[in-house]
C-alpha positions in Angstrom: 92.5 76.2 82.4 93.6 74.7 85.7 91.3 73.4 87.8 90.5 73.9 91.8 92.7 71.1 93.4 95.2 71.8 91.3 95.3 75.1 92.3 95.1 74.0 95.6 97.7 71.8 95.6 100.4 73.6 94.2 99.2 76.3 97.3 99.9 73.8 99.3 103.4 73.4 98.1 104.1 77.3 98.6 103.0 77.0 102.0 105.3 74.2 102.5 108.4 75.6 101.1 110.2 77.3 103.8 110.3 75.2 107.4 109.1 76.7 110.4 110.8 76.9 113.4 108.6 75.0 116.8 106.3 77.3 117.7 105.4 78.3 121.3 102.3 75.8 121.4 103.8 72.8 119.9 106.4 73.2 122.9 104.3 73.2 125.3 102.4 70.4 125.0 105.7 68.5 123.4 106.6 69.6 127.6 103.2 68.5 129.3 103.5 64.9 127.3 107.2 64.7 128.4 106.2 65.4 132.0 103.8 63.1 132.0 105.3 59.8 130.8 109.0 60.5 132.3 108.4 62.4 135.4 106.5 60.3 138.2 106.1 61.3 141.8 105.6 59.0 145.0 102.3 60.0 146.8 101.3 58.5 150.0 98.3 57.1 150.6 96.8 60.1 152.5 97.6 62.4 149.3 95.7 59.6 146.6 92.8 60.0 148.7 92.9 64.1 149.1 93.2 64.3 145.4 90.7 62.2 144.4 88.4 64.3 147.1 89.3 67.3 145.6 88.9 66.2 141.9 85.4 65.1 142.7 84.5 68.9 144.3 86.0 70.0 141.0 84.2 68.4 138.9 80.8 69.0 141.0 81.7 73.1 140.6 83.2 72.9 137.4 80.1 71.1 135.9 77.4 74.0 137.7 80.5 76.6 136.4 79.5 75.0 133.0 76.2 75.3 133.0 76.1 79.0 134.2 79.4 80.0 131.7 78.2 78.0 128.9 76.4 81.0 126.7 79.0 83.6 127.4 81.7 80.6 125.9 80.4 80.2 122.9 80.5 83.9 122.1 83.8 85.0 120.0 85.4 88.3 120.9 86.2 90.4 118.4 88.6 93.0 118.0 87.7 96.1 115.9 90.5 98.8 115.3 89.8 101.8 114.1 91.8 104.6 111.5 89.8 107.9 111.3 92.6 110.4 110.8 93.9 111.2 107.6 97.1 109.7 107.9 99.0 106.3 108.0 98.5 104.3 111.1 100.7 101.1 111.6 99.6 98.3 113.8 100.8 95.0 114.8 98.2 91.7 115.0 99.0 89.5 117.8 101.4 86.9 114.9 103.4 90.0 114.3 102.0 90.7 111.1 102.4 94.1 110.5 99.4 96.5 108.5 99.7 100.0 107.5 96.3 101.2 107.5 95.4 103.7 105.3 93.3 106.9 106.2 89.5 106.2 107.4 89.6 101.8 107.4 89.2 99.2 109.9 90.1 95.6 110.5 88.4 93.6 113.0 90.2 89.9 114.1 88.9 87.1 116.4 90.4 87.4 120.0 91.7 84.1 119.8 93.2 85.0 116.3 97.1 83.1 117.1 95.1 80.1 116.4 92.0 81.4 113.8 93.8 84.4 111.6 91.2 85.7 110.2 91.1 89.4 109.4 87.9 91.7 108.0 89.2 94.9 106.0 87.3 98.1 105.7 88.8 100.7 103.5 92.7 100.1 102.3 95.8 98.6 103.9 98.8 97.1 103.4 99.9 94.1 104.9 103.5 92.5 105.6 102.2 88.9 107.0 104.4 86.6 109.2 104.1 82.9 108.1 102.4 80.2 109.9 101.8 77.3 108.1 99.8 75.6 110.4 97.5 78.7 110.6 96.2 80.1 107.7 95.7 83.9 107.4 92.9 85.1 105.7 91.2 88.4 105.2 88.2 89.2 103.8 87.3 92.3 102.1 83.3 92.5 100.7 83.0 89.2 98.5 86.8 88.9 98.3 88.6 86.3 100.0 92.9 86.6 100.1 94.4 83.5 101.4 98.0 84.5 102.5 101.8 82.9 102.5 104.2 84.8 104.8 104.2 87.8 102.3 103.9 91.9 101.7 101.0 92.9 99.2 97.7 96.1 99.9 94.4 95.7 99.3 92.8 98.7 97.4 89.3 100.0 96.7 88.8 102.9 94.7 85.2 104.6 95.4 83.9 103.1 91.9 84.2 99.9 94.1 87.4 98.7 92.0 88.9 96.4 94.5 93.0 95.6 93.4 95.1 93.0 95.6 98.6 94.6 95.0 101.4 91.8 95.6 104.8 92.6 96.3 106.5 89.5 98.0 105.6 86.1 98.4 102.3 84.3 97.4 98.4 84.6 98.0 95.3 83.0 96.8 92.0 84.8 95.5 88.6 83.6 95.9 85.8 85.0 95.7 82.5 84.0 97.6 80.1 82.2 96.2 82.3 81.0 93.2 84.8 77.2 93.2 87.6 78.8 91.1 90.6 80.0 92.5 93.6 82.5 91.5 97.6 81.9 92.7 99.2 85.6 92.6 103.5 85.4 92.0 105.2 88.9 93.0 104.3 91.9 90.4 101.1 90.5 90.3 97.5 93.0 90.7 94.1 91.1 91.2 91.4 93.3 89.7 87.8 93.0 90.5 85.1 95.1 89.6 81.9 94.2 88.5 81.9 90.5 89.3 84.8 90.4 86.7 88.6 89.3 87.8 91.4 90.3 85.9 95.4 89.9 86.8 97.8 92.2 85.4 101.8 92.8 85.8 102.7 95.8 87.7 105.8 97.6 89.6 106.7 96.4 93.2 109.1 99.5 93.9 108.4 103.3 93.5 111.6 105.5 91.5 112.0 108.7 92.0 114.3 110.3 89.4 116.0 113.5 90.1 112.9 114.7 92.3 112.7 117.2 95.1 113.8 115.3 98.5 110.5 117.1 99.9 108.5 114.6 97.9 110.3 111.9 98.4 109.3 112.4 102.4 106.1 113.2 101.8 106.0 109.7 99.9 107.6 108.4 102.9 105.4 109.8 105.5 101.9 108.4 103.6 103.3 105.1 103.2 104.5 104.6 107.0 102.6 107.2 109.0 105.5 108.8 110.3 106.1 112.5 110.8 109.8 113.0 108.9 111.5 115.9 109.9 114.1 117.6 107.6 115.6 121.4 108.1 114.6 123.4 104.8 117.7 123.7 103.2 117.9 119.9 102.5 114.1 120.0 101.6 114.7 121.5 97.8 117.5 119.3 96.6 116.9 116.5 93.9 117.7 113.2 94.9 116.6 110.1 92.9 115.5 107.0 94.5 114.1 103.5 94.2 112.5 102.2 97.2 110.4 98.7 97.1 107.2 98.7 98.4 108.2 95.4 100.7 110.6 97.9 102.5 110.8 99.3 105.8 111.2 102.6 106.9 114.9 102.5 107.6 115.5 101.3 104.0 115.0 104.4 102.5 116.5 107.0 105.4 119.6 105.0 105.2 120.0 105.6 101.3 118.9 109.5 101.9 121.1 110.1 104.6 124.3 108.1 102.9 123.5 110.4 99.9 123.1 113.4 101.4 125.9 113.7 104.4 122.9 113.2 107.0 122.1 111.3 110.6 118.6 110.2 111.8 116.6 109.5 114.8 113.6 107.4 114.8 111.1 107.3 117.9 109.1 105.0 117.1 106.4 106.0 120.0 105.7 109.2 118.6 105.6 108.3 115.5 108.4 110.6 114.3 111.5 110.4 112.3 114.3 113.5 112.4 117.0 114.3 109.8 119.9 116.5 110.5 123.1 117.4 108.9 126.3 115.8 109.9 128.7 117.6 111.8 
């Protein structure tokens, strides 16, 4: 069995595989250093005296403000998002991570999310995480902690409290609160946790529709992506064979469907609606 140090070292190597562009925060700090070290402005004695006087005033006022506001500053604001409906709700986090919140689910995360990428999940959801090797992304659900590379996965808990984490793309590391052991998942693997017992299984990262009615495929897309998809009745019973990968965005299967059946599609993201029409 691989020990915890080896697991962590292996995960760190995965984390560093893809180089990142410099973040806006890093660029800002670099500019500040450049400005401070290379740009010198001439100041008159009068302006220097004024600067020192202003600095003393700021220290006096700022000190008073600090002691008055300290209790409020120590609190971290939490953002809560709920999906009380029976349809999937699409949510984008501040780092552009996409979450498909399934029915009756809830997520919470700190307001300073870009520096503290932690999400607390109640219910079930699909995640497509934006990679940032400087700020790990962690999903907390019950006693399970999922540490994420830029990746796509789902977390599902059944009525029997059986939790499954299915990985479709990338890498994730699984931990259980109070335990030192870790598990790294690769695409096509599922971490199963029930009655304090962890297991890893192999899964399919796609769904096949073999000669299925187009209505069946449309119903699946509506459930997975949270869009209302409208199609003329004379197309609903047409048989279609199609493979949909779990990590695909909605437009990928739509393009295949429209090509097969000579259709056009229009997407209205604000109304969460798709209209499929026959080409003329």
